[in-house]
C-alpha positions as a Markdown table, in Angstrom:
| # | Residue | x | y | z |
|---|---|---|---|---|
| 1 | Met | 36.2 | 102.8 | 64.0 |
| 2 | Ile | 36.5 | 100.5 | 60.6 |
| 3 | Thr | 34.5 | 98.0 | 60.5 |
| 4 | Ile | 35.5 | 94.8 | 58.5 |
| 5 | Gly | 33.6 | 91.9 | 57.3 |
| 6 | Ile | 35.7 | 88.4 | 56.2 |
| 7 | Val | 34.7 | 85.9 | 54.2 |
| 8 | Glu | 37.3 | 83.1 | 53.6 |
| 9 | Asp | 36.7 | 79.6 | 54.0 |
| 10 | Asp | 40.4 | 78.1 | 55.5 |
| 11 | Ala | 39.6 | 78.3 | 59.4 |
| 12 | Val | 42.9 | 79.2 | 60.5 |
| 13 | Val | 43.4 | 82.3 | 58.2 |
| 14 | Arg | 39.5 | 83.4 | 59.0 |
| 15 | Ser | 40.6 | 83.0 | 62.8 |
| 16 | Ser | 43.8 | 85.0 | 62.5 |
| 17 | Leu | 42.2 | 87.8 | 60.2 |
| 18 | Ala | 39.3 | 88.1 | 62.8 |
| 19 | Arg | 41.8 | 88.4 | 65.5 |
| 20 | Leu | 44.0 | 91.0 | 63.7 |
| 21 | Thr | 41.2 | 93.3 | 62.9 |
| 22 | Gly | 39.4 | 92.7 | 65.9 |
| 23 | Glu | 42.1 | 93.8 | 68.3 |
| 24 | Phe | 43.6 | 96.1 | 66.5 |
| 25 | Pro | 42.5 | 100.0 | 67.5 |
| 26 | Gly | 40.4 | 101.9 | 65.0 |
| 27 | Phe | 39.3 | 98.2 | 63.8 |
| 28 | Arg | 36.0 | 96.0 | 64.5 |
| 29 | Cys | 35.5 | 93.0 | 62.8 |
| 30 | Leu | 31.6 | 92.5 | 62.7 |
| 31 | Ala | 31.4 | 89.0 | 61.3 |
| 32 | Thr | 33.3 | 86.2 | 59.6 |
| 33 | Cys | 32.0 | 83.9 | 56.8 |
| 34 | Ala | 33.1 | 80.7 | 55.4 |
| 35 | Thr | 31.3 | 80.7 | 52.6 |
| 36 | Gly | 29.8 | 83.3 | 49.9 |
| 37 | Glu | 26.4 | 81.9 | 50.4 |
| 38 | Glu | 27.0 | 82.9 | 54.2 |
| 39 | Ala | 28.4 | 86.2 | 53.2 |
| 40 | Leu | 25.4 | 86.9 | 51.3 |
| 41 | Lys | 22.9 | 86.1 | 54.0 |
| 42 | Leu | 25.2 | 88.1 | 56.8 |
| 43 | Leu | 26.9 | 91.5 | 55.3 |
| 44 | Pro | 23.8 | 93.2 | 54.0 |
| 45 | Asp | 22.2 | 93.8 | 57.2 |
| 46 | Leu | 25.7 | 94.6 | 59.1 |
| 47 | Gln | 27.0 | 96.7 | 56.2 |
| 48 | Pro | 30.6 | 96.5 | 56.6 |
| 49 | Gln | 32.8 | 99.6 | 55.6 |
| 50 | Val | 35.4 | 96.9 | 53.9 |
| 51 | Val | 35.5 | 93.2 | 53.2 |
| 52 | Leu | 38.1 | 90.7 | 52.6 |
| 53 | Met | 36.9 | 88.3 | 50.5 |
| 54 | Asp | 39.2 | 84.9 | 49.3 |
| 55 | Val | 39.0 | 84.5 | 45.6 |
| 56 | His | 38.5 | 80.6 | 45.9 |
| 57 | Leu | 35.8 | 80.0 | 48.0 |
| 58 | Pro | 34.2 | 76.0 | 48.3 |
| 59 | Gln | 31.0 | 76.6 | 46.4 |
| 60 | Met | 30.1 | 79.9 | 45.0 |
| 61 | Ser | 33.5 | 81.7 | 44.3 |
| 62 | Gly | 34.6 | 84.7 | 45.6 |
| 63 | Ile | 34.3 | 86.7 | 42.4 |
| 64 | Glu | 30.2 | 85.8 | 42.2 |
| 65 | Cys | 29.8 | 86.7 | 45.9 |
| 66 | Thr | 31.6 | 89.9 | 45.1 |
| 67 | Arg | 29.0 | 91.0 | 42.2 |
| 68 | Arg | 26.1 | 90.1 | 44.2 |
| 69 | Leu | 27.5 | 91.9 | 47.2 |
| 70 | Lys | 28.5 | 95.0 | 45.6 |
| 71 | Lys | 24.8 | 95.1 | 44.2 |
| 72 | Val | 23.6 | 95.7 | 47.5 |
| 73 | Leu | 26.4 | 97.1 | 49.4 |
| 74 | Pro | 27.6 | 100.0 | 46.7 |
| 75 | Glu | 29.7 | 101.8 | 49.1 |
| 76 | Thr | 31.5 | 98.7 | 50.9 |
| 77 | Gln | 35.1 | 98.3 | 49.5 |
| 78 | Val | 36.2 | 94.6 | 48.9 |
| 79 | Leu | 39.9 | 93.5 | 48.9 |
| 80 | Met | 40.3 | 90.1 | 47.8 |
| 81 | Leu | 42.6 | 87.5 | 49.2 |
| 82 | Thr | 44.9 | 85.0 | 47.2 |
| 83 | Val | 47.7 | 82.7 | 48.1 |
| 84 | Tyr | 49.3 | 83.9 | 44.9 |
| 85 | Asp | 49.2 | 86.5 | 42.6 |
| 86 | Asp | 46.6 | 84.9 | 40.3 |
| 87 | Ser | 46.4 | 87.8 | 37.6 |
| 88 | Asp | 43.3 | 86.1 | 36.2 |
| 89 | Ser | 41.3 | 85.5 | 39.1 |
| 90 | Ile | 42.2 | 88.8 | 40.6 |
| 91 | Phe | 41.2 | 91.4 | 37.2 |
| 92 | Arg | 37.8 | 89.1 | 36.9 |
| 93 | Ala | 37.1 | 90.1 | 41.0 |
| 94 | Leu | 37.8 | 93.8 | 39.8 |
| 95 | Lys | 35.3 | 93.6 | 36.9 |
| 96 | Ala | 33.2 | 92.4 | 39.4 |
| 97 | Gly | 33.8 | 95.3 | 41.8 |
| 98 | Ala | 36.5 | 94.6 | 43.9 |
| 99 | Ser | 38.9 | 97.4 | 44.7 |
| 100 | Gly | 42.4 | 95.4 | 45.4 |
| 101 | Tyr | 43.8 | 92.5 | 46.5 |
| 102 | Leu | 46.2 | 91.2 | 49.1 |
| 103 | Leu | 48.1 | 88.2 | 49.4 |
| 104 | Lys | 47.6 | 86.2 | 52.3 |
| 105 | Arg | 51.0 | 86.3 | 53.2 |
| 106 | Ser | 51.1 | 89.7 | 53.5 |
| 107 | Glu | 52.6 | 91.0 | 57.2 |
| 108 | Pro | 49.3 | 92.2 | 59.5 |
| 109 | Glu | 50.7 | 95.7 | 59.1 |
| 110 | Glu | 50.4 | 95.7 | 55.6 |
| 111 | Val | 46.5 | 94.0 | 56.0 |
| 112 | Leu | 45.6 | 97.1 | 57.9 |
| 113 | Glu | 47.3 | 99.3 | 56.1 |
| 114 | Ala | 45.8 | 98.1 | 52.9 |
| 115 | Ile | 41.8 | 98.5 | 54.8 |
| 116 | Lys | 43.1 | 101.8 | 55.5 |
| 117 | Asp | 44.3 | 102.6 | 52.0 |
| 118 | Val | 41.1 | 101.4 | 50.2 |
| 119 | Leu | 38.8 | 103.4 | 52.1 |
| 120 | Lys | 41.3 | 106.6 | 51.4 |
| 121 | Gly | 40.5 | 105.9 | 47.3 |
| 122 | Gly | 44.2 | 103.5 | 46.8 |
| 123 | Ala | 44.0 | 100.0 | 45.3 |
| 124 | Pro | 46.3 | 97.5 | 45.4 |
| 125 | Met | 48.0 | 97.0 | 41.8 |
| 126 | Ser | 51.0 | 94.6 | 40.5 |
| 127 | Ser | 52.5 | 94.7 | 37.4 |
| 128 | Gln | 50.7 | 91.7 | 36.1 |
| 129 | Ile | 47.2 | 93.0 | 36.6 |
| 130 | Ala | 48.0 | 96.6 | 35.3 |
| 131 | Arg | 49.1 | 94.9 | 31.4 |
| 132 | Lys | 45.8 | 93.2 | 31.9 |
| 133 | Val | 43.9 | 96.5 | 32.2 |
| 134 | Val | 46.3 | 98.1 | 29.5 |
| 135 | Gln | 45.0 | 95.1 | 27.1 |
| 136 | Ser | 41.3 | 95.6 | 28.7 |
| 137 | Phe | 41.6 | 99.3 | 27.6 |
| 138 | Arg | 43.0 | 98.6 | 24.3 |
| 139 | Glu | 39.8 | 96.6 | 23.5 |
| 140 | Ser | 37.4 | 99.0 | 24.3 |
| 141 | Asp | 35.6 | 101.2 | 22.2 |
| 142 | Pro | 36.5 | 104.9 | 23.2 |
| 143 | Val | 33.6 | 106.1 | 21.2 |
| 144 | Ala | 31.0 | 104.1 | 22.4 |
| 145 | Asp | 32.6 | 104.1 | 26.1 |
| 146 | Pro | 34.4 | 107.6 | 26.7 |
| 147 | Ala | 34.2 | 107.3 | 30.2 |
| 148 | Ala | 36.5 | 104.2 | 29.9 |
| 149 | Arg | 39.6 | 106.9 | 28.5 |
| 150 | Leu | 42.6 | 107.2 | 30.6 |
| 151 | Thr | 44.2 | 110.2 | 30.9 |
| 152 | Glu | 47.5 | 111.0 | 29.9 |
| 153 | Arg | 48.4 | 110.5 | 33.7 |
| 154 | Glu | 46.9 | 107.5 | 34.4 |
| 155 | Ala | 48.3 | 106.0 | 30.8 |
| 156 | Glu | 52.1 | 107.1 | 31.9 |
| 157 | Leu | 51.4 | 105.6 | 35.7 |
| 158 | Leu | 50.1 | 102.4 | 34.2 |
| 159 | Ser | 53.5 | 102.2 | 31.9 |
| 160 | Tyr | 55.3 | 102.2 | 34.8 |
| 161 | Leu | 53.3 | 99.8 | 36.5 |
| 162 | Thr | 53.4 | 97.1 | 33.7 |
| 163 | Lys | 57.6 | 97.5 | 33.8 |
| 164 | Gly | 57.1 | 96.3 | 37.6 |
| 165 | Tyr | 57.7 | 99.7 | 39.1 |
| 166 | Ala | 56.8 | 99.9 | 42.8 |
| 167 | Asn | 54.2 | 103.0 | 43.6 |
| 168 | Lys | 57.3 | 104.7 | 45.4 |
| 169 | Glu | 59.5 | 104.5 | 42.9 |
| 170 | Ile | 56.3 | 105.9 | 40.2 |
| 171 | Ala | 55.6 | 108.5 | 42.5 |
| 172 | Asp | 59.2 | 109.7 | 42.2 |
| 173 | Arg | 59.6 | 109.4 | 38.8 |
| 174 | Met | 56.0 | 111.3 | 38.3 |
| 175 | Ala | 56.8 | 113.6 | 41.0 |
| 176 | Ile | 54.0 | 112.6 | 42.8 |
| 177 | Thr | 52.9 | 111.6 | 46.4 |
| 178 | Val | 52.4 | 107.7 | 46.8 |
| 179 | Pro | 48.8 | 108.3 | 48.0 |
| 180 | Thr | 48.1 | 110.3 | 44.2 |
| 181 | Val | 49.4 | 107.0 | 42.7 |
| 182 | Arg | 46.9 | 104.9 | 44.5 |
| 183 | Thr | 44.3 | 107.5 | 43.7 |
| 184 | His | 45.1 | 107.4 | 40.0 |
| 185 | Leu | 44.8 | 103.5 | 40.3 |
| 186 | Arg | 41.4 | 103.4 | 41.7 |
| 187 | Asn | 40.5 | 106.0 | 39.2 |
| 188 | Ile | 41.8 | 103.4 | 36.7 |
| 189 | Tyr | 39.4 | 100.7 | 38.6 |
| 190 | Glu | 36.5 | 102.7 | 38.4 |
| 191 | Lys | 36.8 | 103.3 | 34.7 |
| 192 | Leu | 37.7 | 99.4 | 34.1 |
| 193 | His | 34.0 | 98.9 | 36.7 |
| 194 | Val | 32.3 | 101.3 | 34.0 |
| 195 | Arg | 33.5 | 99.7 | 30.8 |
| 196 | Ser | 33.3 | 96.0 | 32.6 |
| 197 | Arg | 29.5 | 96.8 | 32.3 |
| 198 | Thr | 29.2 | 97.2 | 28.4 |
| 199 | Glu | 29.1 | 94.4 | 26.1 |
| 200 | Ala | 32.6 | 94.8 | 25.1 |
| 201 | Ala | 33.8 | 93.5 | 28.3 |
| 202 | Val | 31.4 | 90.8 | 28.5 |
| 203 | Lys | 32.9 | 89.5 | 25.6 |
| 204 | Tyr | 36.3 | 90.0 | 26.8 |
| 205 | Met | 35.3 | 88.1 | 30.0 |
| 206 | His | 34.2 | 85.0 | 28.0 |
């Protein structure tokens, strides 16, 4: 049973996601929250495995809520929800600890698949996000932070992503499986998180 928390200020979207994750076999919605403040009160005690987090919340942003939530629930995976591929906001959310993101117009099957995928080490990333990741790594100091170095395979994978290739196309070109592509993406995110704790990343974000 995969346990879910939902943080979304739009009542229609919130209700739709709660129904989807509450009725589908293998999923259980533990709580729905309309604000980041409410999420920080409810979710730490419930400890959901995955949180669907709206990027743009009314008071505290979804990005700030993610940052605070990950401090108390480090094992919980956070998937950002966004209306459009807002690469700046999504990238900041990834630096705050999110594991990927979903467009709100995603089909129900895509939402459920993304939830399962993120628990297996997957990480949704578009070509726009990949370009920002590349830029961020280029600005990092590999001597000061060796953990932020990309392997050759990770760098190759990112180069395909920045050109707009889908996961399946990347898998074909690199002769690997789609789950392996997702694992590489997750590793890249993890390295980004490491670097985001450095002074260089703080400077980059501001």
